[in-house]
PAMINU-329929 format. One line per 4 residues: number of its first residue (from 1); their letters; for each residue x, y negated, z of C-alpha. Coordinates in nm, 3 decimals, always signed. Layout:
<rs>
NUM) a) X/Y/Z  ...
</rs>
This chain:
<rs>
1) xxxx) -0.731/-5.862/-1.913  -0.432/-5.931/-1.684  -0.391/-6.302/-1.601  -0.089/-6.464/-1.761
5) xxxx) +0.029/-6.627/-1.440  +0.164/-6.295/-1.313  +0.453/-6.327/-1.556  +0.512/-6.701/-1.533
9) xxxx) +0.664/-6.801/-1.200  +0.724/-7.155/-1.324  +0.352/-7.203/-1.380  +0.287/-7.072/-1.032
13) xxxx) +0.538/-7.315/-0.887  +0.364/-7.602/-1.065  +0.028/-7.473/-0.942  +0.154/-7.495/-0.586
17) xxxx) +0.232/-7.862/-0.624  -0.113/-7.921/-0.765  -0.248/-7.791/-0.434  -0.048/-8.052/-0.245
21) xxxx) -0.204/-8.384/-0.347  +0.032/-8.604/-0.151  +0.360/-8.476/-0.289  +0.388/-8.744/-0.554
25) xxxx) +0.379/-9.119/-0.521  +0.414/-9.401/-0.768  +0.654/-9.591/-0.540  +1.003/-9.450/-0.498
29) xxxx) +1.106/-9.502/-0.139  +1.329/-9.350/+0.128  +1.262/-9.452/+0.487  +1.328/-9.371/+0.850
33) xxxx) +1.142/-9.458/+1.167  +1.359/-9.309/+1.443  +1.712/-9.361/+1.563  +1.940/-9.131/+1.760
37) xxxx) +2.302/-9.156/+1.874  +2.556/-8.958/+1.675  +2.850/-8.986/+1.913  +2.898/-8.948/+2.285
41) xxxx) +2.915/-9.264/+2.499  +2.756/-9.472/+2.227  +2.731/-9.839/+2.329  +2.407/-9.906/+2.145
45) xxxx) +2.058/-9.766/+2.203  +1.754/-9.852/+1.997  +1.391/-9.876/+2.098  +1.282/-9.957/+1.745
49) xxxx) +1.447/-9.864/+1.418  +1.279/-9.887/+1.080  +1.480/-9.856/+0.762  +1.329/-9.863/+0.413
53) xxxx) +1.535/-9.813/+0.098  +1.363/-9.907/-0.228  +1.579/-9.832/-0.532  +1.353/-10.033/-0.762
57) xxxx) +1.463/-10.363/-0.600  +1.808/-10.229/-0.495  +1.788/-10.318/-0.127  +1.765/-10.166/+0.222
61) xxxx) +1.533/-10.335/+0.472  +1.624/-10.305/+0.843  +1.404/-10.374/+1.145  +1.606/-10.299/+1.458
65) xxxx) +1.538/-10.360/+1.827  +1.757/-10.224/+2.105  +2.005/-10.280/+2.383  +2.377/-10.331/+2.323
69) xxxx) +2.673/-10.311/+2.558  +2.914/-10.428/+2.286  +3.077/-10.772/+2.288  +3.289/-10.935/+2.021
73) xxxx) +3.309/-10.933/+1.644  +3.221/-10.609/+1.467  +3.178/-10.459/+1.124  +2.928/-10.197/+1.018
77) xxxx) +2.948/-9.901/+0.781  +2.631/-9.745/+0.634  +2.625/-9.388/+0.500  +2.328/-9.224/+0.326
81) xxxx) +2.350/-8.845/+0.309  +2.108/-8.618/+0.120  +2.135/-8.237/+0.139  +2.491/-8.274/+0.265
85) xxxx) +2.585/-8.496/-0.030  +2.709/-8.846/+0.051  +2.490/-9.054/-0.176  +2.588/-9.398/-0.044
89) xxxx) +2.870/-9.544/+0.163  +2.899/-9.921/+0.208  +3.049/-10.154/+0.468  +2.935/-10.506/+0.555
93) xxxx) +3.009/-10.785/+0.796  +2.712/-10.910/+1.003  +2.853/-11.262/+0.988  +2.830/-11.264/+0.609
97) xxxx) +2.457/-11.186/+0.634  +2.394/-11.440/+0.909  +2.254/-11.184/+1.155  +2.169/-11.345/+1.487
101) xxxx) +2.299/-11.160/+1.790  +2.553/-10.962/+1.586  +2.801/-11.234/+1.494  +2.949/-11.195/+1.742
105) xxxx) +2.770/-10.920/+1.932  +2.680/-10.982/+2.294  +2.564/-10.746/+2.563  +2.190/-10.745/+2.604
109) xxxx) +1.884/-10.697/+2.387  +1.900/-10.719/+2.008  +1.610/-10.781/+1.771  +1.690/-10.826/+1.402
113) xxxx) +1.520/-10.795/+1.066  +1.736/-10.823/+0.754  +1.783/-10.691/+0.399  +2.105/-10.537/+0.273
117) xxxx) +2.145/-10.569/-0.106  +2.274/-10.263/-0.292  +2.445/-10.273/-0.628  +2.256/-10.115/-0.918
121) xxxx) +2.560/-9.906/-1.004  +2.539/-9.754/-0.656  +2.165/-9.690/-0.693  +2.226/-9.503/-1.018
125) xxxx) +2.458/-9.263/-0.838  +2.186/-9.149/-0.598  +2.041/-8.817/-0.729  +1.676/-8.815/-0.829
129) xxxx) +1.593/-8.531/-0.590  +1.618/-8.784/-0.309  +1.291/-8.937/-0.431  +1.105/-8.638/-0.575
133) xxxx) +1.171/-8.328/-0.363  +0.934/-8.307/-0.064  +1.069/-8.310/+0.290  +1.396/-8.478/+0.207
137) xxxx) +1.689/-8.337/+0.401  +1.874/-8.663/+0.446  +1.986/-8.918/+0.700  +2.130/-9.265/+0.727
141) xxxx) +2.425/-9.305/+0.961  +2.559/-9.640/+1.083  +2.903/-9.680/+1.241  +2.974/-10.000/+1.436
145) xxxx) +3.348/-10.074/+1.445  +3.555/-10.324/+1.639  +3.687/-10.586/+1.397  +4.034/-10.597/+1.549
149) xxxx) +4.106/-10.228/+1.622  +3.866/-10.074/+1.364  +3.766/-9.821/+1.630  +3.416/-9.679/+1.642
153) xxxx) +3.229/-9.833/+1.934  +2.886/-9.698/+1.845  +2.723/-9.456/+1.606  +2.355/-9.416/+1.536
157) xxxx) +2.173/-9.213/+1.274  +1.819/-9.164/+1.156  +1.640/-8.899/+0.954  +1.517/-9.000/+0.612
161) xxxx) +1.185/-8.933/+0.449  +1.053/-8.997/+0.099  +0.690/-8.982/+0.214  +0.642/-8.644/+0.047
165) xxxx) +0.591/-8.321/+0.238  +0.466/-7.967/+0.186  +0.309/-7.966/+0.533  -0.052/-8.018/+0.422
169) xxxx) -0.371/-7.933/+0.604  -0.524/-7.829/+0.274  -0.273/-7.545/+0.240  -0.357/-7.411/+0.584
173) xxxx) -0.731/-7.429/+0.526  -0.702/-7.268/+0.182  -0.498/-6.973/+0.306  -0.730/-6.924/+0.603
177) xxxx) -1.042/-6.922/+0.385  -0.891/-6.676/+0.137  -0.777/-6.433/+0.407  -1.114/-6.452/+0.583
181) xxxx) -1.308/-6.411/+0.258  -1.111/-6.095/+0.176  -1.186/-5.943/+0.516  -1.557/-6.025/+0.482
185) xxxx) -1.564/-5.878/+0.131  -1.411/-5.554/+0.255  -1.675/-5.530/+0.528  -1.961/-5.594/+0.282
189) xxxx) -1.837/-5.342/+0.026  -1.790/-5.086/+0.301  -2.148/-5.140/+0.414  -2.266/-5.089/+0.056
193) xxxx) -2.092/-4.752/+0.043  -1.789/-4.842/-0.169  -1.535/-4.703/+0.076  -1.246/-4.687/-0.170
197) xxxx) -1.280/-5.052/-0.268  -1.327/-5.160/+0.093  -1.009/-4.979/+0.198  -0.803/-5.146/-0.076
201) xxxx) -0.938/-5.496/-0.015  -0.897/-5.466/+0.362  -0.543/-5.330/+0.329  -0.437/-5.615/+0.099
205) xxxx) -0.607/-5.877/+0.316  -0.436/-5.752/+0.632  -0.100/-5.741/+0.455  -0.150/-6.097/+0.330
209) xxxx) -0.240/-6.210/+0.682  +0.069/-6.034/+0.815  +0.285/-6.216/+0.561  +0.139/-6.549/+0.674
213) xxxx) +0.220/-6.458/+1.035  +0.576/-6.366/+0.936  +0.614/-6.714/+0.784  +0.485/-6.870/+1.105
217) xxxx) +0.734/-6.668/+1.312  +1.022/-6.807/+1.104  +0.910/-7.155/+1.203  +0.889/-7.052/+1.570
221) xxxx) +1.253/-6.950/+1.594  +1.504/-7.173/+1.771  +1.718/-7.197/+1.455  +1.784/-7.547/+1.320
225) xxxx) +1.580/-7.529/+1.001  +1.599/-7.759/+0.698  +1.304/-8.001/+0.687  +1.134/-7.833/+0.391
229) xxxx) +1.143/-7.496/+0.571  +0.997/-7.648/+0.887  +0.716/-7.809/+0.691  +0.640/-7.499/+0.484
233) xxxx) +0.621/-7.266/+0.783  +0.407/-7.521/+0.968  +0.131/-7.454/+0.713  +0.087/-7.104/+0.858
237) xxxx) +0.088/-7.180/+1.228  -0.290/-7.147/+1.229  -0.232/-6.770/+1.219  -0.073/-6.807/+1.564
241) xxxx) -0.356/-7.020/+1.702  -0.152/-7.344/+1.693  -0.433/-7.578/+1.586  -0.486/-7.929/+1.716
245) xxxx) -0.836/-8.002/+1.849  -0.871/-8.315/+2.058  -1.124/-8.197/+2.317  -0.949/-7.859/+2.345
249) xxxx) -0.625/-8.040/+2.419  -0.798/-8.220/+2.706  -0.947/-7.893/+2.835  -0.605/-7.726/+2.841
253) xxxx) -0.453/-8.019/+3.028  -0.734/-8.014/+3.284  -0.705/-7.639/+3.334  -0.333/-7.659/+3.392
257) xxxx) -0.367/-7.933/+3.650  -0.652/-7.745/+3.821  -0.437/-7.433/+3.854  -0.132/-7.604/+4.003
261) xxxx) +0.063/-7.683/+3.688  +0.216/-8.011/+3.575  +0.135/-8.097/+3.212  +0.396/-8.227/+2.974
265) xxxx) +0.371/-8.592/+2.865  +0.599/-8.595/+2.564  +0.334/-8.700/+2.313  +0.190/-8.966/+2.538
269) xxxx) +0.534/-9.127/+2.590  +0.649/-9.152/+2.231  +0.671/-9.531/+2.263  +0.909/-9.500/+2.557
273) xxxx) +1.119/-9.195/+2.470  +1.270/-9.080/+2.143  +1.181/-8.721/+2.052  +1.405/-8.548/+1.803
277) xxxx) +1.296/-8.236/+1.616  +1.600/-8.010/+1.616  +1.774/-7.999/+1.278  +2.112/-7.889/+1.157
281) xxxx) +2.260/-8.231/+1.069  +2.267/-8.365/+1.424  +2.609/-8.294/+1.570  +2.597/-8.509/+1.880
285) xxxx) +2.279/-8.545/+2.078  +2.183/-8.625/+2.431  +1.961/-8.335/+2.530  +1.691/-8.352/+2.793
289) xxxx) +1.623/-8.007/+2.937  +1.267/-7.897/+2.881  +1.282/-7.602/+3.119  +1.095/-7.807/+3.376
293) xxxx) +0.853/-7.961/+3.135  +0.654/-8.146/+3.398  +0.925/-8.405/+3.459  +0.830/-8.770/+3.432
297) xxxx) +0.953/-8.857/+3.086  +0.818/-9.210/+3.110  +1.020/-9.290/+3.420  +1.341/-9.173/+3.257
301) xxxx) +1.269/-9.369/+2.945  +1.216/-9.690/+3.137  +1.581/-9.696/+3.248  +1.766/-9.565/+2.942
305) xxxx) +1.587/-9.405/+2.649  +1.728/-9.063/+2.579  +1.611/-8.843/+2.294  +1.428/-8.523/+2.380
309) xxxx) +1.518/-8.226/+2.161  +1.235/-7.985/+2.081  +1.314/-7.650/+1.922  +1.141/-7.327/+1.834
313) xxxx) +0.787/-7.291/+1.964  +0.798/-7.637/+2.123  +0.898/-7.782/+1.786  +0.596/-7.617/+1.624
317) xxxx) +0.366/-7.756/+1.893  +0.514/-8.105/+1.866  +0.462/-8.114/+1.490  +0.103/-8.000/+1.546
321) xxxx) +0.062/-8.279/+1.807  +0.009/-8.032/+2.091  +0.183/-8.080/+2.424  +0.433/-7.804/+2.493
325) xxxx) +0.247/-7.700/+2.809  -0.076/-7.654/+2.612  +0.057/-7.429/+2.336  -0.009/-7.096/+2.509
329) xxxx) -0.359/-7.180/+2.627  -0.452/-7.323/+2.286  -0.352/-6.998/+2.116  -0.544/-6.787/+2.367
333) xxxx) -0.860/-6.995/+2.335  -0.858/-6.977/+1.956  -0.809/-6.600/+1.964  -1.104/-6.557/+2.202
337) xxxx) -1.320/-6.790/+1.994  -1.232/-6.589/+1.683  -1.329/-6.261/+1.851  -1.650/-6.404/+1.998
341) xxxx) -1.773/-6.555/+1.673  -1.695/-6.236/+1.483  -1.890/-6.024/+1.729  -2.181/-6.267/+1.718
345) xxxx) -2.170/-6.263/+1.338  -2.192/-5.883/+1.329  -2.489/-5.886/+1.566  -2.665/-6.155/+1.362
349) xxxx) -2.603/-5.962/+1.041  -2.755/-5.652/+1.200  -3.065/-5.854/+1.296  -3.084/-6.004/+0.948
353) xxxx) -3.063/-5.663/+0.780  -3.342/-5.522/+0.997  -3.560/-5.824/+0.933  -3.489/-5.819/+0.560
357) xxxx) -3.578/-5.450/+0.534  -3.904/-5.502/+0.721  -3.987/-5.800/+0.504  -3.908/-5.605/+0.188
361) xxxx) -3.612/-5.824/+0.087  -3.374/-5.528/+0.107  -3.424/-5.165/+0.022  -3.428/-4.915/+0.304
365) xxxx) -3.099/-4.760/+0.196  -2.908/-5.091/+0.194  -2.650/-5.109/+0.474  -2.822/-4.805/+0.626
369) xxxx) -2.506/-4.666/+0.779  -2.424/-5.003/+0.934  -2.776/-5.040/+1.074  -2.775/-4.692/+1.223
373) xxxx) -2.432/-4.716/+1.381  -2.364/-5.086/+1.410  -2.233/-5.059/+1.765  -1.963/-4.815/+1.657
377) xxxx) -1.883/-5.042/+1.361  -1.860/-5.339/+1.598  -1.613/-5.152/+1.818  -1.398/-5.082/+1.513
381) xxxx) -1.413/-5.448/+1.407  -1.308/-5.565/+1.753  -1.017/-5.323/+1.752  -0.914/-5.458/+1.412
385) xxxx) -0.925/-5.814/+1.546  -0.698/-5.706/+1.831  -0.456/-5.567/+1.574  -0.469/-5.890/+1.370
389) xxxx) -0.409/-6.106/+1.678  -0.142/-5.884/+1.832  +0.159/-6.069/+1.679  +0.017/-6.402/+1.795
393) xxxx) -0.060/-6.290/+2.149  +0.268/-6.099/+2.186  +0.476/-6.408/+2.110  +0.268/-6.655/+2.310
397) xxxx) +0.219/-6.430/+2.615  +0.584/-6.327/+2.643  +0.696/-6.686/+2.586  +0.462/-6.806/+2.862
401) xxxx) +0.634/-6.570/+3.104  +0.953/-6.770/+3.051  +0.784/-7.111/+3.076  +0.543/-7.051/+3.367
405) xxxx) +0.322/-7.355/+3.306  +0.098/-7.250/+3.596  +0.032/-6.937/+3.802  -0.308/-6.885/+3.638
409) xxxx) -0.161/-6.903/+3.288  +0.104/-6.647/+3.380  -0.172/-6.412/+3.497  -0.360/-6.468/+3.171
413) xxxx) -0.045/-6.394/+2.973  +0.012/-6.067/+3.158  -0.353/-5.966/+3.123  -0.375/-6.025/+2.748
417) xxxx) -0.040/-5.872/+2.664  -0.083/-5.559/+2.875  -0.447/-5.501/+2.777  -0.388/-5.548/+2.404
421) xxxx) -0.071/-5.339/+2.401  -0.240/-5.061/+2.599  -0.552/-5.068/+2.380  -0.360/-5.046/+2.053
425) xxxx) -0.121/-4.786/+2.190  -0.406/-4.572/+2.319  -0.594/-4.604/+1.990  -0.284/-4.503/+1.793
429) xxxx) -0.235/-4.203/+2.022  -0.601/-4.113/+1.973  -0.560/-4.114/+1.595  -0.248/-3.901/+1.629
433) xxxx) -0.434/-3.643/+1.840  -0.731/-3.630/+1.604  -0.504/-3.586/+1.304  -0.303/-3.310/+1.472
437) xxxx) -0.625/-3.130/+1.564  -0.744/-3.160/+1.205  -0.416/-3.012/+1.080  -0.448/-2.723/+1.326
441) xxxx) -0.807/-2.651/+1.226  -0.813/-2.735/+0.854  -0.449/-2.766/+0.747  -0.521/-3.125/+0.649
445) xxxx) -0.530/-3.443/+0.865  -0.780/-3.611/+0.630  -1.057/-3.364/+0.709  -1.160/-3.495/+1.051
449) xxxx) -1.015/-3.846/+1.010  -1.251/-3.913/+0.719  -1.538/-3.667/+0.761  -1.625/-3.784/+1.110
453) xxxx) -1.804/-4.121/+1.079  -1.740/-4.213/+1.441  -1.365/-4.166/+1.401  -1.364/-4.350/+1.068
457) xxxx) -1.563/-4.652/+1.185  -1.394/-4.681/+1.523  -1.033/-4.589/+1.457  -1.015/-4.621/+1.079
461) xxxx) -0.855/-4.966/+1.101  -0.536/-4.791/+1.212  -0.502/-4.539/+0.929  -0.724/-4.608/+0.625
465) xxxx) -0.453/-4.824/+0.465  -0.212/-4.531/+0.479  -0.226/-4.199/+0.300  -0.369/-3.915/+0.506
469) xxxx) -0.035/-3.751/+0.580  +0.110/-4.086/+0.700  -0.154/-4.140/+0.969  +0.129/-4.175/+1.223
473) xxxx) +0.276/-4.484/+1.057  +0.065/-4.719/+1.266  +0.300/-4.640/+1.557  +0.613/-4.775/+1.381
477) xxxx) +0.410/-5.077/+1.268  +0.308/-5.158/+1.626  +0.667/-5.117/+1.742  +0.782/-5.344/+1.458
481) xxxx) +0.537/-5.617/+1.565  +0.634/-5.581/+1.932  +1.008/-5.607/+1.869  +0.970/-5.915/+1.650
485) xxxx) +0.755/-6.080/+1.917  +1.012/-6.001/+2.187  +1.298/-6.160/+1.991  +1.098/-6.472/+1.903
489) xxxx) +0.959/-6.519/+2.256  +1.264/-6.438/+2.466  +1.528/-6.572/+2.226  +1.427/-6.938/+2.233
493) xxxx) +1.762/-7.028/+2.386  +1.969/-6.874/+2.106  +1.878/-6.907/+1.742  +2.168/-6.685/+1.637
497) xxxx) +2.044/-6.396/+1.853  +1.696/-6.435/+1.707  +1.824/-6.439/+1.350  +2.048/-6.134/+1.395
501) xxxx) +1.772/-5.939/+1.569  +1.515/-6.022/+1.302  +1.757/-5.926/+1.024  +1.809/-5.582/+1.180
505) xxxx) +1.436/-5.528/+1.241  +1.333/-5.633/+0.892  +1.611/-5.426/+0.732  +1.507/-5.111/+0.918
509) xxxx) +1.142/-5.169/+0.833  +1.220/-5.226/+0.464  +1.429/-4.910/+0.446  +1.158/-4.710/+0.622
513) xxxx) +0.870/-4.820/+0.401  +1.079/-4.783/+0.086  +1.161/-4.422/+0.171  +0.830/-4.310/+0.322
517) xxxx) +0.595/-4.521/+0.107  +0.317/-4.460/+0.360  +0.035/-4.665/+0.207  -0.258/-4.513/+0.024
521) xxxx) -0.147/-4.547/-0.341  +0.126/-4.686/-0.564  -0.019/-5.035/-0.597  -0.070/-5.077/-0.225
525) xxxx) +0.280/-4.945/-0.160  +0.425/-5.191/-0.410  +0.223/-5.474/-0.253  +0.351/-5.403/+0.099
529) xxxx) +0.707/-5.312/+0.005  +0.733/-5.643/-0.181  +0.619/-5.825/+0.134  +0.875/-5.634/+0.342
533) xxxx) +1.149/-5.723/+0.092  +1.063/-6.094/+0.097  +1.048/-6.091/+0.479  +1.396/-5.937/+0.486
537) xxxx) +1.528/-6.201/+0.244  +1.374/-6.471/+0.464  +1.567/-6.344/+0.765  +1.888/-6.361/+0.561
541) xxxx) +1.809/-6.726/+0.490  +1.739/-6.771/+0.861  +2.081/-6.630/+0.949  +2.245/-6.873/+0.705
545) xxxx) +2.057/-7.165/+0.861  +2.224/-7.086/+1.197  +2.558/-7.206/+1.048  +2.736/-6.885/+1.156
549) xxxx) +2.910/-6.883/+0.818  +3.022/-7.248/+0.852  +2.901/-7.327/+0.502  +2.885/-7.690/+0.377
553) xxxx) +2.572/-7.884/+0.452  +2.480/-7.905/+0.087  +2.469/-7.523/+0.069  +2.226/-7.511/+0.360
557) xxxx) +2.012/-7.784/+0.206  +1.991/-7.611/-0.130  +1.909/-7.279/+0.036  +1.624/-7.448/+0.220
561) xxxx) +1.474/-7.557/-0.110  +1.526/-7.207/-0.252  +1.352/-7.058/+0.054  +1.053/-7.279/-0.009
565) xxxx) +1.045/-7.198/-0.381  +1.062/-6.820/-0.334  +0.794/-6.809/-0.068  +0.568/-7.058/-0.244
569) xxxx) +0.565/-6.853/-0.563  +0.532/-6.524/-0.377  +0.246/-6.655/-0.163  +0.052/-6.769/-0.471
573) xxxx) +0.101/-6.430/-0.638  -0.030/-6.250/-0.328  -0.323/-6.489/-0.298  -0.418/-6.442/-0.663
577) xxxx) -0.405/-6.064/-0.629  -0.623/-6.072/-0.318  -0.867/-6.312/-0.483  -0.900/-6.087/-0.789
581) xxxx) -0.965/-5.776/-0.579  -1.209/-5.970/-0.359  -1.400/-6.105/-0.657  -1.417/-5.761/-0.814
585) xxxx) -1.549/-5.615/-0.489  -1.819/-5.879/-0.451  -1.942/-5.916/-0.808  -1.890/-5.578/-0.971
589) xxxx) -2.179/-5.331/-0.981  -1.948/-5.037/-0.918  -1.618/-5.173/-0.783  -1.481/-4.824/-0.713
593) xxxx) -1.414/-4.778/-1.085  -1.120/-5.018/-1.054  -0.937/-4.780/-0.822  -0.831/-4.425/-0.882
597) xxxx) -0.938/-4.160/-0.630  -0.690/-4.117/-0.348  -0.449/-3.827/-0.387  -0.530/-3.717/-0.032
601) xxxx) -0.889/-3.656/-0.154  -1.033/-3.861/+0.131  -1.338/-3.935/-0.082  -1.442/-3.570/-0.054
605) xxxx) -1.454/-3.602/+0.324  -1.615/-3.944/+0.361  -1.981/-3.852/+0.393  -2.274/-4.083/+0.396
609) xxxx) -2.487/-4.068/+0.706  -2.776/-3.971/+0.487  -2.583/-3.656/+0.398  -2.447/-3.370/+0.601
613) xxxx) -2.094/-3.379/+0.729  -1.955/-3.055/+0.592  -2.033/-2.833/+0.301  -2.097/-2.551/+0.545
617) xxxx) -2.369/-2.754/+0.716  -2.523/-2.827/+0.378  -2.531/-2.459/+0.285  -2.684/-2.354/+0.613
621) xxxx) -2.943/-2.632/+0.615  -3.043/-2.567/+0.255  -3.085/-2.199/+0.334  -3.330/-2.297/+0.606
625) xxxx) -3.486/-2.570/+0.394  -3.446/-2.846/+0.651  -3.211/-3.117/+0.527  -3.203/-3.357/+0.822
629) xxxx) -3.034/-3.686/+0.871  -2.751/-3.706/+1.115  -2.710/-3.967/+1.379  -2.410/-4.157/+1.504
633) xxxx) -2.496/-4.043/+1.853  -2.434/-3.684/+1.755  -2.071/-3.705/+1.864  -1.822/-3.946/+2.006
637) xxxx) -1.450/-3.906/+1.972  -1.390/-4.102/+2.289  -1.457/-3.776/+2.470  -1.271/-3.488/+2.314
641) xxxx) -1.518/-3.237/+2.453  -1.804/-3.415/+2.281  -1.656/-3.401/+1.934  -1.647/-3.129/+1.678
645) xxxx) -1.288/-3.234/+1.621  -1.206/-3.094/+1.962  -1.310/-2.750/+1.858  -1.570/-2.720/+2.133
649) xxxx) -1.875/-2.931/+2.055  -2.148/-3.029/+2.296  -2.436/-2.904/+2.088  -2.390/-2.543/+2.183
653) xxxx) -2.198/-2.263/+2.022  -2.448/-2.213/+1.744  -2.466/-2.573/+1.629  -2.234/-2.789/+1.425
657) xxxx) -2.124/-3.134/+1.533  -2.413/-3.280/+1.339  -2.661/-3.082/+1.544  -2.740/-2.839/+1.260
661) xxxx) -2.757/-2.463/+1.343  -2.460/-2.284/+1.194  -2.475/-1.972/+0.978  -2.424/-1.649/+1.168
665) xxxx) -2.058/-1.610/+1.080  -1.971/-1.960/+1.200  -2.187/-1.940/+1.508  -2.013/-1.619/+1.603
669) xxxx) -1.675/-1.783/+1.563  -1.773/-2.036/+1.827  -1.888/-1.773/+2.071  -1.546/-1.619/+2.100
673) xxxx) -1.321/-1.869/+2.274  -0.966/-1.923/+2.159  -0.699/-1.739/+2.348  -0.432/-1.937/+2.531
677) xxxx) -0.165/-2.054/+2.292  -0.382/-2.018/+1.984  -0.464/-2.323/+1.771  -0.820/-2.463/+1.776
681) xxxx) -1.062/-2.262/+1.567  -1.231/-2.426/+1.274  -1.610/-2.412/+1.242  -1.554/-2.302/+0.881
685) xxxx) -1.532/-1.930/+0.813  -1.203/-1.876/+0.626  -1.358/-1.579/+0.441  -1.625/-1.799/+0.284
689) xxxx) -1.487/-1.985/-0.022  -1.612/-2.343/-0.041  -1.377/-2.489/-0.301  -1.281/-2.219/-0.556
693) xxxx) -0.980/-2.328/-0.755  -0.921/-2.061/-1.018  -1.207/-2.179/-1.241  -1.345/-1.828/-1.299
697) xxxx) -1.723/-1.778/-1.294  -1.844/-1.639/-0.966  -2.175/-1.479/-0.888  -2.325/-1.317/-0.588
701) xxxx) -2.246/-1.337/-0.222  -1.917/-1.250/-0.059  -1.861/-0.886/+0.002  -2.050/-0.753/+0.299
705) xxxx) -2.275/-1.054/+0.326  -2.580/-0.896/+0.162  -2.539/-0.578/+0.366  -2.643/-0.755/+0.681
709) xxxx) -3.005/-0.666/+0.769  -3.076/-1.025/+0.869  -2.960/-1.191/+0.551  -3.188/-1.049/+0.280
713) xxxx) -3.419/-1.349/+0.288  -3.140/-1.598/+0.325  -2.927/-1.486/+0.037  -3.140/-1.635/-0.241
717) xxxx) -3.167/-1.966/-0.063  -2.793/-1.974/-0.011  -2.745/-1.891/-0.376  -2.975/-2.173/-0.483
721) xxxx) -2.821/-2.426/-0.250  -2.470/-2.352/-0.367  -2.584/-2.394/-0.727  -2.738/-2.732/-0.642
725) xxxx) -2.418/-2.841/-0.473  -2.218/-2.764/-0.784  -2.030/-2.460/-0.655  -2.001/-2.149/-0.865
729) xxxx) -2.064/-1.809/-0.717  -1.811/-1.534/-0.677  -1.880/-1.189/-0.823  -1.899/-0.894/-0.587
733) xxxx) -1.558/-0.771/-0.489  -1.473/-0.402/-0.488  -1.134/-0.442/-0.331  -1.029/-0.384/+0.028
737) xxxx) -1.296/-0.419/+0.294  -1.356/-0.773/+0.418  -1.156/-0.876/+0.717  -0.860/-0.650/+0.639
741) xxxx) -0.512/-0.798/+0.620  -0.483/-0.717/+0.251  -0.815/-0.883/+0.179  -0.731/-1.200/+0.369
745) xxxx) -0.388/-1.224/+0.208  -0.527/-1.186/-0.140  -0.799/-1.439/-0.077  -0.560/-1.702/+0.056
749) xxxx) -0.320/-1.653/-0.234  -0.608/-1.707/-0.470  -0.793/-1.993/-0.301  -0.549/-2.186/-0.085
753) xxxx) -0.492/-2.436/-0.366  -0.809/-2.618/-0.265  -0.848/-2.982/-0.359  -0.780/-3.130/-0.017
757) xxxx) -0.476/-2.910/+0.045  -0.327/-2.986/-0.296  -0.387/-3.359/-0.258  -0.247/-3.378/+0.094
761) xxxx) +0.067/-3.183/+0.017  -0.023/-2.855/+0.187  +0.041/-2.621/-0.106  +0.160/-2.327/+0.095
</rs>
């Protein structure tokens, strides 16, 4: 029965808030703990600024310490702005409140604590969203005016918070566990022989992980984001390796110093310098250039505190409490740890399976394919991890080339980016070549891509999520990831350029996938096209956040909340779908019943290692009475000459790729080499029908087969084996002699509608 939450977005939205335990609080409060100038040549700087507004007792509490260069009598005007809406505006005279040091003001240090009463009628005018919506987009702005001229002599402002946020560690951990569980479930179901289920679960898990990475990339842009968007995207920065670990932070700092770099000290100097996370509402700001991030921030702060603006990737690192010079190395270390632990886990699982089989805990046929070819499987898993980590490493490595924290880190960035790009590009080209060879030999790319276990286990991560005829689509996907990484990494100085570039990339990708629909079935296409559509909408929001349309602040604030709502609901829907498919894969006795067979008929070509690889091998082996088990070492697609997909084979001209002697007709076809310019020759004799499609009863051998003097004893065995395999026999033909043009034409017109050709779209 379909869960009801699929059709109730409101319930999903409420569910999200139940996952964030700190969103609600019994005490209504709006506060600020930082102060920044809001006009040039401001005559007041603060080293301490705490403001707490409690509507329940209708007062604002101030705790201010700073240095003033103002002298004389002044008045002050307080403005409270939420989502661009002016919620409060009130003026007061410091002399009426008896504030020492401000009546009159004198040059020098100021240290004051006082309460400013607010009328209840004013409190009632403040909208309730200021207290309930997480990550309040608001600020308090204070103008200090000369009493005689009424001119502004100073302006300071502070960001407001209602102590509620969507940036929760629990969200990050939950999403990480779900994505990892889905990947593990796909591996387990694949090892148990449920290839169709494994392909679906893996495809959905990878798409979900890609959506999380797309959310993280939004947060890494240099666009001034609303607070709720910054907090929401921060939940997914773990997908980019931005995770705070204390000892790892120390290791990165040590490594940078040891290799000639100068670590940043922004986090360690927060008491001396004011750090401002870039946001749209700040119009005037003293900006400290972070291009040379090794500058002595503490020394500058000791003379005159100036706020440091962090944006883009540095903003993400600052919110994660990671020094800006440690961001790249932190991401690299986490990627390597992820790869290392995965490889160790595969090796340990192999050892466990062998020990369990010997101890009798598992049957001999459990995970047999994995145990026989676990090294090939491990290679495929490592390639898949490279694909998963490619967006992360592309952004961090290219960004490091612009920052140059140390010479050694630049070398690491070049090494990882070039090696990963080359590996994925070469693997994609390998898949393309294999598929083209399969089309030349069998008129169907699925034949070799899915019948060869080495190709499937090693390179399958690049094409199993797509239909057989869209094997090439991994190339556009890699280009899509690379272009997004280039814009995010190299566009840190211009948020508008990043937003425009991402809008174009996402629009082209959405159009492409909507037209081609390259994934394996309708549900998977719908799943991924929906993700592409939401990613495109997110880039439209990102473009609006750049203020290129000069919209009012309240429009930007509302759109930030809408961005959070759309993505929160969509993320929960995706997570629920992945959880359902994962649970079905792990706890169902036959999970393949949930999915329809693929239209490309890949299931007919995916052969267990306990079976033979082609029907022709099965017929020949049954005729000889020696059904043998194949081995992963029988062929390796790394070397084209060693694979049956190359059309040559290393087992001799009279053996198939599985090492099984071929029937005479096939063996002969291998003895005569292809002429220059001719396509590779298939090991299957085109005159021998393997998949009759007309449904008529067939008996006897093909014409001319029984006339051979060497085939009298083999004919009955061939007849029996074909009956056991479920194929019907063809009656003797009295038409044109075999091999003639008329005979071949008639046969192809009658039998070319074979299952794999019909399913793959080769009805010609």
